[in-house]
Residue, then its C-alpha position, 0 to 999 in steps of 0.5 A: d490491472h486499473p486504468l489509471r496509474d498503478i506504481h510502486p509495487a511491494w512484494s510481502p515476505d511471504g510472497k501472497r500479497i503485492a502492496f502498490v500506490s494507485v490514484r483511483d480517487g484523485d491522490h496517491e493511495i496504497f492498495m494491497l493485491d491478495l495473489t490468491s484471491r485477487n482481491v484489491t483492497q485499499v489500505t490508506k484512504n484520506n486526502f493526502r498523497d501516500d507513496f513507495p509501501a515497504w513491508s517489514p521482514d515479518g510482513k506484520k507492518l508496511a511503512f510508507i511515505s505520506q504528507k498527511n501532517g504537512s510535511t513528508d514522513i514515514f508511517e507505519l500501518e499494522i497488516e493483517p496476516v493471510d493464510 
């Protein structure tokens, strides 16, 4: 619920969170919405376009596309579990 675009939602395998892309600071970053608390957390923060989040089947990692190495590539982050 942001006045700018929130796009590319990806539900976590346990259904407790949604990773998504938003343009809140001038470029595309990955954010996470906790569906229980309704808290939104910024997952990536850089000057490059981060896009298309996708969860691993066990919900422990989040893959996304970024241009932070000068070309488009796939990156992966460890994600803390939610109780």
